[in-house]
KEDO-947484 format. One record per atom (N, C-alpha, C): residue number from 1; residue in three letters; x, y, z. Coordinates in nm, 3 decimals. Each point is the difference from the previous one (the first is absolute). Last residue first. Layout:
<nodes>
<node><n>NUM</n><res>ALA</res><c1>X</c1><c2>Y</c2><c3>Z</c3></node>
...
</nodes>
This chain:
<nodes>
<node><n>88</n><res>GLY</res><c1>-2.238</c1><c2>-1.079</c2><c3>-1.744</c3></node>
<node><n>88</n><res>GLY</res><c1>-0.088</c1><c2>0.051</c2><c3>-0.104</c3></node>
<node><n>88</n><res>GLY</res><c1>-0.006</c1><c2>-0.087</c2><c3>-0.112</c3></node>
<node><n>87</n><res>LYS</res><c1>0.120</c1><c2>0.047</c2><c3>0.561</c3></node>
<node><n>87</n><res>LYS</res><c1>0.020</c1><c2>-0.083</c2><c3>-0.120</c3></node>
<node><n>87</n><res>LYS</res><c1>-0.098</c1><c2>0.046</c2><c3>-0.106</c3></node>
<node><n>86</n><res>VAL</res><c1>0.245</c1><c2>0.238</c2><c3>0.446</c3></node>
<node><n>86</n><res>VAL</res><c1>-0.124</c1><c2>-0.015</c2><c3>-0.076</c3></node>
<node><n>86</n><res>VAL</res><c1>0.031</c1><c2>-0.079</c2><c3>-0.125</c3></node>
<node><n>85</n><res>GLN</res><c1>0.243</c1><c2>0.023</c2><c3>0.508</c3></node>
<node><n>85</n><res>GLN</res><c1>0.017</c1><c2>0.009</c2><c3>-0.146</c3></node>
<node><n>85</n><res>GLN</res><c1>-0.133</c1><c2>-0.024</c2><c3>-0.069</c3></node>
<node><n>84</n><res>PRO</res><c1>0.076</c1><c2>0.211</c2><c3>0.507</c3></node>
<node><n>84</n><res>PRO</res><c1>-0.026</c1><c2>-0.123</c2><c3>-0.075</c3></node>
<node><n>84</n><res>PRO</res><c1>0.012</c1><c2>0.023</c2><c3>-0.150</c3></node>
<node><n>83</n><res>SER</res><c1>0.293</c1><c2>0.290</c2><c3>0.351</c3></node>
<node><n>83</n><res>SER</res><c1>-0.138</c1><c2>-0.006</c2><c3>-0.053</c3></node>
<node><n>83</n><res>SER</res><c1>-0.020</c1><c2>-0.129</c2><c3>-0.078</c3></node>
<node><n>82</n><res>LEU</res><c1>0.425</c1><c2>0.134</c2><c3>0.196</c3></node>
<node><n>82</n><res>LEU</res><c1>-0.093</c1><c2>-0.064</c2><c3>0.092</c3></node>
<node><n>82</n><res>LEU</res><c1>-0.141</c1><c2>-0.015</c2><c3>-0.056</c3></node>
<node><n>81</n><res>VAL</res><c1>0.352</c1><c2>0.220</c2><c3>-0.243</c3></node>
<node><n>81</n><res>VAL</res><c1>0.046</c1><c2>-0.136</c2><c3>0.027</c3></node>
<node><n>81</n><res>VAL</res><c1>-0.103</c1><c2>-0.074</c2><c3>0.085</c3></node>
<node><n>80</n><res>GLU</res><c1>-0.071</c1><c2>0.456</c2><c3>-0.087</c3></node>
<node><n>80</n><res>GLU</res><c1>-0.015</c1><c2>-0.078</c2><c3>-0.124</c3></node>
<node><n>80</n><res>GLU</res><c1>0.039</c1><c2>-0.145</c2><c3>0.023</c3></node>
<node><n>79</n><res>GLN</res><c1>0.066</c1><c2>0.303</c2><c3>0.352</c3></node>
<node><n>79</n><res>GLN</res><c1>-0.143</c1><c2>-0.022</c2><c3>-0.021</c3></node>
<node><n>79</n><res>GLN</res><c1>-0.025</c1><c2>-0.082</c2><c3>-0.126</c3></node>
<node><n>78</n><res>LEU</res><c1>0.441</c1><c2>0.131</c2><c3>0.090</c3></node>
<node><n>78</n><res>LEU</res><c1>-0.044</c1><c2>-0.100</c2><c3>0.096</c3></node>
<node><n>78</n><res>LEU</res><c1>-0.148</c1><c2>-0.029</c2><c3>-0.017</c3></node>
<node><n>77</n><res>TRP</res><c1>0.191</c1><c2>0.347</c2><c3>-0.258</c3></node>
<node><n>77</n><res>TRP</res><c1>0.049</c1><c2>-0.131</c2><c3>-0.045</c3></node>
<node><n>77</n><res>TRP</res><c1>-0.053</c1><c2>-0.110</c2><c3>0.092</c3></node>
<node><n>76</n><res>THR</res><c1>-0.087</c1><c2>0.441</c2><c3>0.129</c3></node>
<node><n>76</n><res>THR</res><c1>-0.076</c1><c2>-0.033</c2><c3>-0.121</c3></node>
<node><n>76</n><res>THR</res><c1>0.038</c1><c2>-0.139</c2><c3>-0.049</c3></node>
<node><n>75</n><res>GLN</res><c1>0.247</c1><c2>0.171</c2><c3>0.360</c3></node>
<node><n>75</n><res>GLN</res><c1>-0.137</c1><c2>-0.030</c2><c3>0.042</c3></node>
<node><n>75</n><res>GLN</res><c1>-0.087</c1><c2>-0.039</c2><c3>-0.120</c3></node>
<node><n>74</n><res>TYR</res><c1>0.441</c1><c2>0.146</c2><c3>-0.086</c3></node>
<node><n>74</n><res>TYR</res><c1>0.000</c1><c2>-0.130</c2><c3>0.068</c3></node>
<node><n>74</n><res>TYR</res><c1>-0.142</c1><c2>-0.039</c2><c3>0.038</c3></node>
<node><n>73</n><res>ASP</res><c1>0.066</c1><c2>0.424</c2><c3>-0.179</c3></node>
<node><n>73</n><res>ASP</res><c1>0.018</c1><c2>-0.101</c2><c3>-0.104</c3></node>
<node><n>73</n><res>ASP</res><c1>-0.003</c1><c2>-0.140</c2><c3>0.060</c3></node>
<node><n>72</n><res>GLN</res><c1>-0.001</c1><c2>0.360</c2><c3>0.296</c3></node>
<node><n>72</n><res>GLN</res><c1>-0.130</c1><c2>-0.013</c2><c3>-0.065</c3></node>
<node><n>72</n><res>GLN</res><c1>0.005</c1><c2>-0.103</c2><c3>-0.113</c3></node>
<node><n>71</n><res>PRO</res><c1>0.398</c1><c2>0.128</c2><c3>0.228</c3></node>
<node><n>71</n><res>PRO</res><c1>-0.083</c1><c2>-0.090</c2><c3>0.081</c3></node>
<node><n>71</n><res>PRO</res><c1>-0.137</c1><c2>-0.022</c2><c3>-0.064</c3></node>
<node><n>70</n><res>THR</res><c1>0.390</c1><c2>0.116</c2><c3>-0.341</c3></node>
<node><n>70</n><res>THR</res><c1>-0.064</c1><c2>0.065</c2><c3>0.115</c3></node>
<node><n>70</n><res>THR</res><c1>-0.074</c1><c2>-0.103</c2><c3>0.084</c3></node>
<node><n>69</n><res>ALA</res><c1>0.282</c1><c2>-0.134</c2><c3>-0.364</c3></node>
<node><n>69</n><res>ALA</res><c1>0.029</c1><c2>0.143</c2><c3>-0.004</c3></node>
<node><n>69</n><res>ALA</res><c1>-0.054</c1><c2>0.070</c2><c3>0.124</c3></node>
<node><n>68</n><res>PHE</res><c1>0.149</c1><c2>-0.516</c2><c3>0.030</c3></node>
<node><n>68</n><res>PHE</res><c1>-0.106</c1><c2>0.079</c2><c3>-0.062</c3></node>
<node><n>68</n><res>PHE</res><c1>0.041</c1><c2>0.146</c2><c3>0.000</c3></node>
<node><n>67</n><res>VAL</res><c1>0.217</c1><c2>-0.531</c2><c3>0.070</c3></node>
<node><n>67</n><res>VAL</res><c1>0.024</c1><c2>0.144</c2><c3>0.009</c3></node>
<node><n>67</n><res>VAL</res><c1>-0.107</c1><c2>0.071</c2><c3>-0.082</c3></node>
<node><n>66</n><res>ARG</res><c1>0.092</c1><c2>-0.507</c2><c3>0.269</c3></node>
<node><n>66</n><res>ARG</res><c1>-0.056</c1><c2>0.073</c2><c3>-0.113</c3></node>
<node><n>66</n><res>ARG</res><c1>0.021</c1><c2>0.148</c2><c3>0.025</c3></node>
<node><n>65</n><res>CYS</res><c1>0.257</c1><c2>-0.493</c2><c3>0.161</c3></node>
<node><n>65</n><res>CYS</res><c1>-0.077</c1><c2>0.118</c2><c3>0.037</c3></node>
<node><n>65</n><res>CYS</res><c1>-0.052</c1><c2>0.063</c2><c3>-0.127</c3></node>
<node><n>64</n><res>LEU</res><c1>0.261</c1><c2>-0.488</c2><c3>0.207</c3></node>
<node><n>64</n><res>LEU</res><c1>-0.066</c1><c2>0.075</c2><c3>-0.105</c3></node>
<node><n>64</n><res>LEU</res><c1>-0.073</c1><c2>0.121</c2><c3>0.059</c3></node>
<node><n>63</n><res>ARG</res><c1>0.425</c1><c2>-0.177</c2><c3>0.269</c3></node>
<node><n>63</n><res>ARG</res><c1>-0.127</c1><c2>-0.057</c2><c3>-0.048</c3></node>
<node><n>63</n><res>ARG</res><c1>-0.062</c1><c2>0.091</c2><c3>-0.105</c3></node>
<node><n>62</n><res>GLY</res><c1>0.404</c1><c2>0.086</c2><c3>0.268</c3></node>
<node><n>62</n><res>GLY</res><c1>0.025</c1><c2>-0.114</c2><c3>-0.087</c3></node>
<node><n>62</n><res>GLY</res><c1>-0.125</c1><c2>-0.065</c2><c3>-0.055</c3></node>
<node><n>61</n><res>ALA</res><c1>-0.075</c1><c2>0.281</c2><c3>0.430</c3></node>
<node><n>61</n><res>ALA</res><c1>0.122</c1><c2>0.010</c2><c3>-0.080</c3></node>
<node><n>61</n><res>ALA</res><c1>0.019</c1><c2>-0.129</c2><c3>-0.081</c3></node>
<node><n>60</n><res>ALA</res><c1>-0.343</c1><c2>0.086</c2><c3>0.337</c3></node>
<node><n>60</n><res>ALA</res><c1>-0.039</c1><c2>0.019</c2><c3>-0.140</c3></node>
<node><n>60</n><res>ALA</res><c1>0.122</c1><c2>0.009</c2><c3>-0.092</c3></node>
<node><n>59</n><res>ARG</res><c1>-0.072</c1><c2>-0.044</c2><c3>0.511</c3></node>
<node><n>59</n><res>ARG</res><c1>0.043</c1><c2>-0.114</c2><c3>-0.081</c3></node>
<node><n>59</n><res>ARG</res><c1>-0.049</c1><c2>0.008</c2><c3>-0.145</c3></node>
<node><n>58</n><res>VAL</res><c1>-0.022</c1><c2>0.328</c2><c3>0.374</c3></node>
<node><n>58</n><res>VAL</res><c1>-0.124</c1><c2>-0.075</c2><c3>-0.028</c3></node>
<node><n>58</n><res>VAL</res><c1>0.025</c1><c2>-0.119</c2><c3>-0.092</c3></node>
<node><n>57</n><res>ALA</res><c1>0.365</c1><c2>0.284</c2><c3>0.128</c3></node>
<node><n>57</n><res>ALA</res><c1>-0.068</c1><c2>-0.034</c2><c3>0.126</c3></node>
<node><n>57</n><res>ALA</res><c1>-0.128</c1><c2>-0.081</c2><c3>-0.023</c3></node>
<node><n>56</n><res>VAL</res><c1>0.252</c1><c2>0.185</c2><c3>-0.368</c3></node>
<node><n>56</n><res>VAL</res><c1>0.064</c1><c2>-0.117</c2><c3>0.059</c3></node>
<node><n>56</n><res>VAL</res><c1>-0.075</c1><c2>-0.047</c2><c3>0.125</c3></node>
<node><n>55</n><res>VAL</res><c1>-0.143</c1><c2>0.398</c2><c3>-0.201</c3></node>
<node><n>55</n><res>VAL</res><c1>-0.022</c1><c2>-0.110</c2><c3>-0.093</c3></node>
<node><n>55</n><res>VAL</res><c1>0.055</c1><c2>-0.130</c2><c3>0.059</c3></node>
<node><n>54</n><res>ARG</res><c1>0.088</c1><c2>0.396</c2><c3>0.229</c3></node>
<node><n>54</n><res>ARG</res><c1>-0.139</c1><c2>-0.041</c2><c3>0.020</c3></node>
<node><n>54</n><res>ARG</res><c1>-0.036</c1><c2>-0.117</c2><c3>-0.093</c3></node>
<node><n>53</n><res>LYS</res><c1>0.425</c1><c2>0.197</c2><c3>-0.045</c3></node>
<node><n>53</n><res>LYS</res><c1>-0.007</c1><c2>-0.070</c2><c3>0.129</c3></node>
<node><n>53</n><res>LYS</res><c1>-0.143</c1><c2>-0.048</c2><c3>0.028</c3></node>
<node><n>52</n><res>TRP</res><c1>0.073</c1><c2>0.273</c2><c3>-0.377</c3></node>
<node><n>52</n><res>TRP</res><c1>0.050</c1><c2>-0.136</c2><c3>-0.023</c3></node>
<node><n>52</n><res>TRP</res><c1>-0.005</c1><c2>-0.081</c2><c3>0.130</c3></node>
<node><n>51</n><res>GLN</res><c1>-0.106</c1><c2>0.454</c2><c3>0.025</c3></node>
<node><n>51</n><res>GLN</res><c1>-0.106</c1><c2>-0.073</c2><c3>-0.067</c3></node>
<node><n>51</n><res>GLN</res><c1>0.044</c1><c2>-0.145</c2><c3>-0.025</c3></node>
<node><n>50</n><res>GLU</res><c1>0.315</c1><c2>0.293</c2><c3>0.175</c3></node>
<node><n>50</n><res>GLU</res><c1>-0.101</c1><c2>-0.031</c2><c3>0.101</c3></node>
<node><n>50</n><res>GLU</res><c1>-0.115</c1><c2>-0.080</c2><c3>-0.061</c3></node>
<node><n>49</n><res>GLU</res><c1>0.324</c1><c2>0.155</c2><c3>-0.296</c3></node>
<node><n>49</n><res>GLU</res><c1>0.063</c1><c2>-0.098</c2><c3>0.091</c3></node>
<node><n>49</n><res>GLU</res><c1>-0.100</c1><c2>-0.042</c2><c3>0.108</c3></node>
<node><n>48</n><res>ARG</res><c1>-0.124</c1><c2>0.346</c2><c3>-0.310</c3></node>
<node><n>48</n><res>ARG</res><c1>-0.007</c1><c2>-0.138</c2><c3>-0.052</c3></node>
<node><n>48</n><res>ARG</res><c1>0.063</c1><c2>-0.104</c2><c3>0.092</c3></node>
<node><n>47</n><res>GLY</res><c1>-0.047</c1><c2>0.508</c2><c3>0.017</c3></node>
<node><n>47</n><res>GLY</res><c1>-0.080</c1><c2>-0.085</c2><c3>0.086</c3></node>
<node><n>47</n><res>GLY</res><c1>-0.002</c1><c2>-0.146</c2><c3>-0.040</c3></node>
<node><n>46</n><res>GLU</res><c1>0.224</c1><c2>0.362</c2><c3>-0.242</c3></node>
<node><n>46</n><res>GLU</res><c1>0.056</c1><c2>0.001</c2><c3>0.136</c3></node>
<node><n>46</n><res>GLU</res><c1>-0.080</c1><c2>-0.087</c2><c3>0.097</c3></node>
<node><n>45</n><res>PRO</res><c1>-0.144</c1><c2>0.057</c2><c3>-0.464</c3></node>
<node><n>45</n><res>PRO</res><c1>0.127</c1><c2>-0.075</c2><c3>0.015</c3></node>
<node><n>45</n><res>PRO</res><c1>0.054</c1><c2>-0.005</c2><c3>0.143</c3></node>
<node><n>44</n><res>PRO</res><c1>-0.524</c1><c2>0.057</c2><c3>-0.041</c3></node>
<node><n>44</n><res>PRO</res><c1>0.109</c1><c2>0.072</c2><c3>-0.063</c3></node>
<node><n>44</n><res>PRO</res><c1>0.132</c1><c2>-0.075</c2><c3>0.026</c3></node>
<node><n>43</n><res>ALA</res><c1>-0.424</c1><c2>-0.315</c2><c3>0.016</c3></node>
<node><n>43</n><res>ALA</res><c1>0.054</c1><c2>0.117</c2><c3>0.069</c3></node>
<node><n>43</n><res>ALA</res><c1>0.101</c1><c2>0.076</c2><c3>-0.086</c3></node>
<node><n>42</n><res>VAL</res><c1>-0.439</c1><c2>-0.311</c2><c3>-0.133</c3></node>
<node><n>42</n><res>VAL</res><c1>0.146</c1><c2>-0.006</c2><c3>-0.001</c3></node>
<node><n>42</n><res>VAL</res><c1>0.054</c1><c2>0.134</c2><c3>0.051</c3></node>
<node><n>41</n><res>ILE</res><c1>-0.467</c1><c2>-0.202</c2><c3>0.161</c3></node>
<node><n>41</n><res>ILE</res><c1>0.048</c1><c2>0.088</c2><c3>-0.106</c3></node>
<node><n>41</n><res>ILE</res><c1>0.152</c1><c2>-0.002</c2><c3>0.009</c3></node>
<node><n>40</n><res>GLU</res><c1>-0.268</c1><c2>-0.428</c2><c3>0.183</c3></node>
<node><n>40</n><res>GLU</res><c1>0.047</c1><c2>0.135</c2><c3>0.030</c3></node>
<node><n>40</n><res>GLU</res><c1>0.029</c1><c2>0.076</c2><c3>-0.128</c3></node>
<node><n>39</n><res>GLU</res><c1>-0.146</c1><c2>-0.506</c2><c3>0.242</c3></node>
<node><n>39</n><res>GLU</res><c1>-0.055</c1><c2>0.093</c2><c3>-0.098</c3></node>
<node><n>39</n><res>GLU</res><c1>0.046</c1><c2>0.139</c2><c3>0.039</c3></node>
<node><n>38</n><res>PHE</res><c1>0.049</c1><c2>-0.554</c2><c3>0.161</c3></node>
<node><n>38</n><res>PHE</res><c1>0.073</c1><c2>0.126</c2><c3>-0.020</c3></node>
<node><n>38</n><res>PHE</res><c1>-0.063</c1><c2>0.079</c2><c3>-0.113</c3></node>
<node><n>37</n><res>VAL</res><c1>-0.187</c1><c2>-0.408</c2><c3>0.151</c3></node>
<node><n>37</n><res>VAL</res><c1>0.085</c1><c2>0.022</c2><c3>0.117</c3></node>
<node><n>37</n><res>VAL</res><c1>0.080</c1><c2>0.129</c2><c3>-0.012</c3></node>
<node><n>36</n><res>SER</res><c1>-0.494</c1><c2>-0.067</c2><c3>-0.227</c3></node>
<node><n>36</n><res>SER</res><c1>0.140</c1><c2>-0.034</c2><c3>-0.023</c3></node>
<node><n>36</n><res>SER</res><c1>0.081</c1><c2>0.025</c2><c3>0.128</c3></node>
<node><n>35</n><res>ALA</res><c1>-0.535</c1><c2>-0.115</c2><c3>-0.068</c3></node>
<node><n>35</n><res>ALA</res><c1>0.095</c1><c2>0.097</c2><c3>0.055</c3></node>
<node><n>35</n><res>ALA</res><c1>0.143</c1><c2>-0.050</c2><c3>-0.019</c3></node>
<node><n>34</n><res>THR</res><c1>-0.430</c1><c2>-0.222</c2><c3>-0.098</c3></node>
<node><n>34</n><res>THR</res><c1>0.062</c1><c2>0.069</c2><c3>-0.114</c3></node>
<node><n>34</n><res>THR</res><c1>0.099</c1><c2>0.105</c2><c3>0.047</c3></node>
<node><n>33</n><res>THR</res><c1>-0.119</c1><c2>-0.475</c2><c3>0.267</c3></node>
<node><n>33</n><res>THR</res><c1>-0.058</c1><c2>0.131</c2><c3>-0.031</c3></node>
<node><n>33</n><res>THR</res><c1>0.064</c1><c2>0.056</c2><c3>-0.126</c3></node>
<node><n>32</n><res>PHE</res><c1>0.084</c1><c2>-0.407</c2><c3>0.303</c3></node>
<node><n>32</n><res>PHE</res><c1>-0.090</c1><c2>-0.020</c2><c3>-0.114</c3></node>
<node><n>32</n><res>PHE</res><c1>-0.072</c1><c2>0.130</c2><c3>-0.035</c3></node>
<node><n>31</n><res>GLY</res><c1>0.474</c1><c2>0.020</c2><c3>0.246</c3></node>
<node><n>31</n><res>GLY</res><c1>-0.101</c1><c2>-0.104</c2><c3>0.013</c3></node>
<node><n>31</n><res>GLY</res><c1>-0.081</c1><c2>-0.016</c2><c3>-0.126</c3></node>
<node><n>30</n><res>GLN</res><c1>0.283</c1><c2>0.374</c2><c3>-0.063</c3></node>
<node><n>30</n><res>GLN</res><c1>-0.020</c1><c2>-0.029</c2><c3>0.141</c3></node>
<node><n>30</n><res>GLN</res><c1>-0.114</c1><c2>-0.100</c2><c3>0.013</c3></node>
<node><n>29</n><res>PHE</res><c1>0.346</c1><c2>0.055</c2><c3>-0.440</c3></node>
<node><n>29</n><res>PHE</res><c1>-0.121</c1><c2>0.048</c2><c3>0.065</c3></node>
<node><n>29</n><res>PHE</res><c1>-0.010</c1><c2>-0.046</c2><c3>0.144</c3></node>
<node><n>28</n><res>CYS</res><c1>0.359</c1><c2>0.108</c2><c3>-0.447</c3></node>
<node><n>28</n><res>CYS</res><c1>-0.020</c1><c2>-0.084</c2><c3>0.119</c3></node>
<node><n>28</n><res>CYS</res><c1>-0.117</c1><c2>0.059</c2><c3>0.078</c3></node>
<node><n>27</n><res>ASN</res><c1>0.199</c1><c2>0.199</c2><c3>-0.390</c3></node>
<node><n>27</n><res>ASN</res><c1>-0.093</c1><c2>-0.105</c2><c3>-0.039</c3></node>
<node><n>27</n><res>ASN</res><c1>-0.021</c1><c2>-0.100</c2><c3>0.114</c3></node>
<node><n>26</n><res>SER</res><c1>0.128</c1><c2>0.549</c2><c3>0.023</c3></node>
<node><n>26</n><res>SER</res><c1>0.053</c1><c2>-0.136</c2><c3>0.003</c3></node>
<node><n>26</n><res>SER</res><c1>-0.108</c1><c2>-0.099</c2><c3>-0.041</c3></node>
<node><n>25</n><res>VAL</res><c1>0.051</c1><c2>0.527</c2><c3>-0.139</c3></node>
<node><n>25</n><res>VAL</res><c1>-0.085</c1><c2>-0.094</c2><c3>0.071</c3></node>
<node><n>25</n><res>VAL</res><c1>0.061</c1><c2>-0.140</c2><c3>-0.009</c3></node>
<node><n>24</n><res>LEU</res><c1>0.087</c1><c2>0.575</c2><c3>-0.100</c3></node>
<node><n>24</n><res>LEU</res><c1>0.059</c1><c2>-0.133</c2><c3>0.006</c3></node>
<node><n>24</n><res>LEU</res><c1>-0.086</c1><c2>-0.091</c2><c3>0.086</c3></node>
<node><n>23</n><res>TYR</res><c1>-0.014</c1><c2>0.491</c2><c3>-0.296</c3></node>
<node><n>23</n><res>TYR</res><c1>-0.064</c1><c2>-0.074</c2><c3>0.108</c3></node>
<node><n>23</n><res>TYR</res><c1>0.043</c1><c2>-0.145</c2><c3>-0.009</c3></node>
<node><n>22</n><res>ALA</res><c1>0.249</c1><c2>0.498</c2><c3>-0.141</c3></node>
<node><n>22</n><res>ALA</res><c1>-0.071</c1><c2>-0.118</c2><c3>-0.051</c3></node>
<node><n>22</n><res>ALA</res><c1>-0.060</c1><c2>-0.074</c2><c3>0.120</c3></node>
<node><n>21</n><res>GLY</res><c1>0.284</c1><c2>0.385</c2><c3>0.059</c3></node>
<node><n>21</n><res>GLY</res><c1>-0.144</c1><c2>0.022</c2><c3>-0.012</c3></node>
<node><n>21</n><res>GLY</res><c1>-0.078</c1><c2>-0.115</c2><c3>-0.058</c3></node>
<node><n>20</n><res>GLU</res><c1>0.514</c1><c2>0.052</c2><c3>-0.120</c3></node>
<node><n>20</n><res>GLU</res><c1>-0.062</c1><c2>0.054</c2><c3>0.120</c3></node>
<node><n>20</n><res>GLU</res><c1>-0.149</c1><c2>0.024</c2><c3>-0.026</c3></node>
<node><n>19</n><res>PRO</res><c1>0.266</c1><c2>-0.372</c2><c3>-0.280</c3></node>
<node><n>19</n><res>PRO</res><c1>-0.030</c1><c2>0.143</c2><c3>0.000</c3></node>
<node><n>19</n><res>PRO</res><c1>-0.069</c1><c2>0.041</c2><c3>0.131</c3></node>
<node><n>18</n><res>MET</res><c1>0.357</c1><c2>-0.413</c2><c3>-0.023</c3></node>
<node><n>18</n><res>MET</res><c1>-0.140</c1><c2>0.034</c2><c3>-0.030</c3></node>
<node><n>18</n><res>MET</res><c1>-0.022</c1><c2>0.150</c2><c3>0.002</c3></node>
<node><n>17</n><res>ALA</res><c1>0.416</c1><c2>-0.248</c2><c3>0.113</c3></node>
<node><n>17</n><res>ALA</res><c1>-0.014</c1><c2>0.054</c2><c3>-0.135</c3></node>
<node><n>17</n><res>ALA</res><c1>-0.143</c1><c2>0.043</c2><c3>-0.035</c3></node>
<node><n>16</n><res>LEU</res><c1>0.128</c1><c2>-0.207</c2><c3>0.422</c3></node>
<node><n>16</n><res>LEU</res><c1>0.079</c1><c2>0.122</c2><c3>-0.012</c3></node>
<node><n>16</n><res>LEU</res><c1>-0.015</c1><c2>0.066</c2><c3>-0.137</c3></node>
<node><n>15</n><res>LEU</res><c1>-0.208</c1><c2>-0.421</c2><c3>0.081</c3></node>
<node><n>15</n><res>LEU</res><c1>-0.062</c1><c2>0.106</c2><c3>0.080</c3></node>
<node><n>15</n><res>LEU</res><c1>0.076</c1><c2>0.132</c2><c3>-0.016</c3></node>
<node><n>14</n><res>ILE</res><c1>0.190</c1><c2>-0.378</c2><c3>-0.203</c3></node>
<node><n>14</n><res>ILE</res><c1>-0.122</c1><c2>0.041</c2><c3>-0.069</c3></node>
<node><n>14</n><res>ILE</res><c1>-0.068</c1><c2>0.114</c2><c3>0.076</c3></node>
<node><n>13</n><res>LYS</res><c1>0.372</c1><c2>-0.201</c2><c3>0.200</c3></node>
<node><n>13</n><res>LYS</res><c1>0.043</c1><c2>0.073</c2><c3>-0.120</c3></node>
<node><n>13</n><res>LYS</res><c1>-0.121</c1><c2>0.053</c2><c3>-0.077</c3></node>
<node><n>12</n><res>LYS</res><c1>-0.072</c1><c2>-0.287</c2><c3>0.374</c3></node>
<node><n>12</n><res>LYS</res><c1>0.040</c1><c2>0.136</c2><c3>0.038</c3></node>
<node><n>12</n><res>LYS</res><c1>0.038</c1><c2>0.084</c2><c3>-0.122</c3></node>
<node><n>11</n><res>ILE</res><c1>-0.351</c1><c2>-0.383</c2><c3>-0.081</c3></node>
<node><n>11</n><res>ILE</res><c1>0.134</c1><c2>-0.002</c2><c3>0.058</c3></node>
<node><n>11</n><res>ILE</res><c1>0.041</c1><c2>0.145</c2><c3>0.024</c3></node>
<node><n>10</n><res>LEU</res><c1>-0.449</c1><c2>-0.293</c2><c3>-0.173</c3></node>
<node><n>10</n><res>LEU</res><c1>0.038</c1><c2>0.113</c2><c3>0.083</c3></node>
<node><n>10</n><res>LEU</res><c1>0.135</c1><c2>-0.024</c2><c3>0.068</c3></node>
<node><n>9</n><res>LYS</res><c1>-0.228</c1><c2>-0.160</c2><c3>-0.481</c3></node>
<node><n>9</n><res>LYS</res><c1>0.047</c1><c2>-0.059</c2><c3>0.125</c3></node>
<node><n>9</n><res>LYS</res><c1>0.056</c1><c2>0.114</c2><c3>0.084</c3></node>
<node><n>8</n><res>VAL</res><c1>-0.389</c1><c2>0.103</c2><c3>-0.360</c3></node>
<node><n>8</n><res>VAL</res><c1>0.144</c1><c2>-0.022</c2><c3>0.015</c3></node>
<node><n>8</n><res>VAL</res><c1>0.027</c1><c2>-0.073</c2><c3>0.131</c3></node>
<node><n>7</n><res>SER</res><c1>-0.406</c1><c2>0.218</c2><c3>-0.368</c3></node>
<node><n>7</n><res>SER</res><c1>0.027</c1><c2>-0.103</c2><c3>0.101</c3></node>
<node><n>7</n><res>SER</res><c1>0.149</c1><c2>-0.028</c2><c3>0.002</c3></node>
<node><n>6</n><res>MET</res><c1>-0.361</c1><c2>0.418</c2><c3>-0.163</c3></node>
<node><n>6</n><res>MET</res><c1>0.129</c1><c2>-0.065</c2><c3>-0.021</c3></node>
<node><n>6</n><res>MET</res><c1>0.018</c1><c2>-0.101</c2><c3>0.113</c3></node>
<node><n>5</n><res>PRO</res><c1>-0.501</c1><c2>0.131</c2><c3>-0.158</c3></node>
<node><n>5</n><res>PRO</res><c1>0.116</c1><c2>0.047</c2><c3>0.076</c3></node>
<node><n>5</n><res>PRO</res><c1>0.127</c1><c2>-0.073</c2><c3>-0.042</c3></node>
<node><n>4</n><res>GLN</res><c1>-0.434</c1><c2>0.108</c2><c3>-0.322</c3></node>
<node><n>4</n><res>GLN</res><c1>0.055</c1><c2>-0.104</c2><c3>0.086</c3></node>
<node><n>4</n><res>GLN</res><c1>0.123</c1><c2>0.055</c2><c3>0.073</c3></node>
<node><n>3</n><res>THR</res><c1>-0.422</c1><c2>0.298</c2><c3>-0.160</c3></node>
<node><n>3</n><res>THR</res><c1>0.131</c1><c2>-0.042</c2><c3>-0.046</c3></node>
<node><n>3</n><res>THR</res><c1>0.055</c1><c2>-0.102</c2><c3>0.098</c3></node>
<node><n>2</n><res>THR</res><c1>-0.531</c1><c2>0.037</c2><c3>-0.030</c3></node>
<node><n>2</n><res>THR</res><c1>0.115</c1><c2>0.079</c2><c3>0.040</c3></node>
<node><n>2</n><res>THR</res><c1>0.127</c1><c2>-0.054</c2><c3>-0.066</c3></node>
<node><n>1</n><res>MET</res><c1>-0.538</c1><c2>-0.001</c2><c3>-0.164</c3></node>
<node><n>1</n><res>MET</res><c1>0.108</c1><c2>-0.084</c2><c3>0.050</c3></node>
<node><n>1</n><res>MET</res><c1>0.122</c1><c2>0.088</c2><c3>0.031</c3></node>
</nodes>
């Protein structure tokens, strides 16, 4: 089992405080798929304003998001969430 991601409301102040290199995934999805409307590695401080503009453009601002240490952690977590639960 993987470590649970941090879940936060995605506001600009939070994005600016996130550690560089973390993996940010919006909880808003594209239709009936598992593709998030926003998935990116958190940019260095000088790139955060542009990153915030992308968050706003896809309407992920102010909504729940999850923060993972790496994209691989996200993929592992997603597979666990999507796999059928075994009843024992």
